[in-house]
N, C-alpha and C positions, 0 to 999 in steps of 0.2 A: 460568259465564259463558259468554254467546256473544259470538263475534269480530262487531262493528259491520262491517268489510270483507267478512265472508262474506255477511252479507245484504244490502250492496249490491252484491255481484258476483254473486247468484243474481239480485236484484230485476230489474237489467240485463240479463242471460241470459235471464229471461222478457218483456223489454221495458215493464217496468213504470216508471211514475215513482213518486216517494214517495207522491204524493197518492193513486194509485192502490191502492198497497200498503195504506194507511193504511185505505182505504175498507174493504178487504177483510179486515183483521183487525180491526177497531172501533176505530181509535185515530185519533190525528191525526198530519197530516204532519209537526209538528214533533216529535212523538216519534220516529216513524220517522227523522227526521233526526239526531236525538241518540243513538239506537241506533246508526246508523251510523258515526257519530264516535267511538263508545264512551262517550259523555258519558250514559247514561241506561241503567238496569238493565232486564230483563224480569223480569216474574214467570212462574213456569209456565204460566198459562194462554196469555199472550202468545205466549212461546217457543214453545210448540206450533202456537198458529195460525200462527205465522210460517212454520215448518217444513212445514205441512201446502200452505199457499199458494204455497211455493216449490218443493213437491215433493222434500224430504229430509227425513231424522228430525231431531231436537234434537243428536244426537251429532257431526252435519254442522255445525251451526250452533257447536258448542262446539269444532271445530277450524280451527286457524289455517290460512287458506287459504296454498297454495303459491304461489311467485313467480309473476306472469304470462307468458304468453308475450311475446316480443318481436317485434311485427307486422313482416314484412318488404314484402309487398307492396303498395304504396301505393294502388293503384286496387283491390285485392281482386277481381279478375276482375271488374270493374262491365260491367254490361248497358247501366247509365245513371249518374248522379250518385247516390254513395252516402251515405246520410244517416248522420249520428253515432250514430243509434238503430241501424240496423242494423250499422255498425261493431261496437259495442259489444256487441249480440244475439250475434254470430259469435264473437268473440274470447271474449268469457265462457262461451259453450258450448265453446268450444274449451278453455279453461282449466280448466272441471269435467271433461270428458272425458280429458283428457291428464292432471289429477291422479291419475284413478284409473288408468288405462292405467300411470302410473309406479308405483303401488303393484303392481299386477298383477307387476310384473317383479319383485318378491320372489321369486316362485316359478319364475322362469326368466331366464337370463342375455339379456341384450339382444343385439339382433343389433348388432353392429358397422358403424358408419357408413363407407360407402364410398365418400362423394361427396368431391370435392375440387375448389377453385377454382383454376385454374390461369391467374397473372397474364398479361396481354396476349390471353389466348387468345378468338377471337371467337366469335359465337353458332352458326355451322356447325361450326366447330372442335368446340367445347364438345360439339354434338350428336351428333357422330361418336365422340367418346369414350365419351359416356355410353350410347350405343347398344350400344356393345362391353361396356361393364359391367355393362348389363342382359341381355347373354347372346344380343342378336339380331344378325343380318348387317345391310350395309347396302343388301341388293337387295331386301328383302321386307317387306310390310305387317305392324307388331307385332301377333302372334298376341293378346297381352294387355298392360297398361301398369300397371295400380294395383298387382297383386301384385308384378310386376318390380320396380316402384320400392319397396315395403317391402323388398323383398331386399337393397335397396343401404343398407338401415339406415332410410331415411325414415320417419317414424311419419306415418301416415296418417289422419285421423280423420274419421269419417261422421258428421256433426252431422246432430241430427233435427231440422232447420230448414229451411223455404223461404223465400228471400227474393227478392223480384223483384228486387233492384238489383245481386245478385252470386251466382257459382259457386263461388267459393272464395277462399283466401290461402293463403301462406307465412308461417313464423315461425320461430322458433328456440327452444329450450328448452336453456338452456345449450349444449353441443355436440350438441345432436340436432335435427337438420332435421325440420321439421312442414307438412304440406298438410292443411288443413282443408277439405273438401267439403260443399257443402250438398246437400240431399236433394231430390226431384222435378227434378232436372237431366237433359236428354236424354244418353244415353250417349255420343253423339260430340262434344258438350260437356264431359263429364266428361273423357273423355282430352285434347282440348286444355287445361282447366283445368290438368291433373295436369301435362302437358308444359309448359304457361308458368309453372307455379310451380316447377316444378324448374329451368327456365331460370334462375329468381329465385335459387336456393340455390346454383345453380353458378356463376353470372355475378357476384353482386351483393352488396353488403353492407347491414346494416341502415340505414336512414337515407337511401339512395340513394333517389331520385324523380325524377320528369319522364317526359316523353313519349319520349324517348330510351331511357329503361331499359324502359319497356313494349314499344318497337318491337323491344329486343333479345331480351328474353323471347317475343316472338311469332316472331322470326326461330328462336331456338332451337327453339320446339316445331315450326314447319314442317318445320324439316331434321330433327328427331327421328320427326315422324309420317311425312313424306313425303320421302325423301332424294332430293336432286335429281336424281342419275344414272338412280333408278327410277323417281321420278313421271313425269320428261318423256317417257318411253316409254307410260305408261300412260294417261296423260291423251288425249284425241280432241283432233285438230287443230283440228276446228271443233266445241267441245263445246257441248252443249244440257244443259238441266236433267236430262231425261230420262238421257242419258247420263252425265252428273257423277255422277246416285243410284247407278246400277251402280260407278262407282269408287268411290264414297262406302261401298257396301256390302262391298266387298274392302277397302278402307285404313281403315276406320273412323275416318273424318274427314268433316266436314260439307261439303255441296254448297256452303258460302257460303265456306269455307277452302280449296277446291278451286279455286273462281273466283278467289280472291286469289292461290292459289299459281300459278296457270295464268297470271295478269297478271307476277308477278313473274320465271318463266322464260321470258316471251316468247311462250307459246304462244299466246297470244290479246293482242289490243291493248287501250290503254284503250277506244274506244266499245265492244268487246264485251264486256268486262268489265262497263262500265255498264249495257250492255242486261241481262245475264245477273243483274245486282243488281235492274235495275227490276222483273225478270220475278218474282225471289224474293219480294220484298217484295208485288207484286202477287197472288201467290198466297197470301200469309201464312207464308210458310218460314222467314221472321226469328225467328220463337220456336220453331218446331217444324217439322221436315222429314221427308219421307218417306225411305224405305231404312233396313233393318235394321242395327243396329248392337249387338252384345251388350251389357247392363250390364255392368259390373264394379263390383264392391264392394272396399273393402279386406276382409282377413282378420284382421290382428294381435290386436286387441283381443278378438276372438269367440275366438279361438285361446288367449290368455293365461287368457282365463276358463275355458276348458276344462279347461287346464291345472290350474289352481287349485281348479275346483268340478265337474269331471267334464264328461260329453261333453253334457250338457243346454245349456248348464251349468245348474246350482241357483240359478237367478234369486232366491230367497229370501236363500239366502246371501250371494249377491253384491251384492242391496241391504242387508243387514243389515251388511257388512263396509264398504261405500261408504259407509253413511250415507244413500242414496237411498231414494225410496219405490220398491216394487216395480214399480210402472208405469212410474218414469221408467228403471231398469234393464231392462226390456222394450224400450222406447223405443231406447235407445241401441242395445241389441244387434242390433236389427232391420237398423241400418246396415251391418251386417259379414256377410259372406259364411261361410252354413254351408260344411261340406266338399262337399256335394252342390251348392254354389251357384258352387264353383270353376270359372274358364272351361277350356273345350275348346280342345285343340289338335291338328293333323293329326300324326301321328308321321312322323319321317324318312323311315320306309321307304316312306310315301307314302298307305298308305290309312286304317287304323285310328285312330280318336279316343282320345286319352287325355287324364287330366286334367293340367292345369297342374302343376309343380312346385311343392309346397307351400310358401308364401312365409315361413311360420312356424315352422318347425323351431327353436323355441326352445330350446335345451338346460337342462335344470331345474337348479337349483341342487342341490347336495350336500345341502344340509340345508334341506328345504322349512319356510314357515312355519308355525304351528299354525293358521291359518286354512285352510290349502290341501292340497288332496289331492294325494298323492305320484302318483296315475295319470296316465298319460301318454296324452291319447286319440289315436285315429287322425286323420288329417288331416281 
């Protein structure tokens, strides 16, 4: 017997209506509706057709779905109004990947969560506290962010979808904080999205919503990425888009965010910020800016897969155990950093560059599961 809720969530993940799925599997919308409500059974042929269209195996359809994530960020880091379809697509991708992430933790102890919410703490103070937890001082640009956030026990899910309306969102899975990231997002926006969602996780509770909540998360992100006392001396006194692009390359923050920060700190006045915003728009920089910021990917999911299935990892075995098609397994794995894709940072001695500390030094369980390899791969 297959689970109707599993079919429904996979359908929503792919952005399909019941009628569209019915057309693809040569049945009726009414029958798909009854299957999703567990009011109709599938024969073997229809079950296999559903599995193929949904990118999974029949075994996956026969598994009860895990409890869904509890979304925290009401705006989903939106660039415009977010449709219910896009919300459902993002959340259901996150549900699927998080379910497999949770299964993979059977082979390694989960990283402890070191995030905490302090009552009465403002965004700036919270950002300074979290910067210290991340292992960085208050004076310099963050050399990397995504991996450092994973080290705090935040589960960062790279989702293989591009949505024009959102960059990411935050959620909770029980006591585990989660940040979901869309693909195809410029590196500077990825960093701001992670910082913004981290602010939600530290400052807010599920159910809180409104402009004030989003403004607090923005203020947290600004202080985390560009601490007031340091960025105020790094910003030019009469900034242009070209000079701000140079600041962007060092601090890993978009030109648009730097204009806003300069206005907040009184480096420029309202007229100058408006002029710069207009220039940004005229040059088409609102969606894609010049200035190099290194790409950052999460690492945790791939590292767990390497612990379980070898250094490759073996995607055929991963797909079989997950109940996914091998194509789906490969697509998901591409969202996570290989060891040679980890960011570099300048060593404290000054010159040589070294790989960032491995974020996912998951200690293996003493007794590995029957499906997992006991070999511990290199970072």
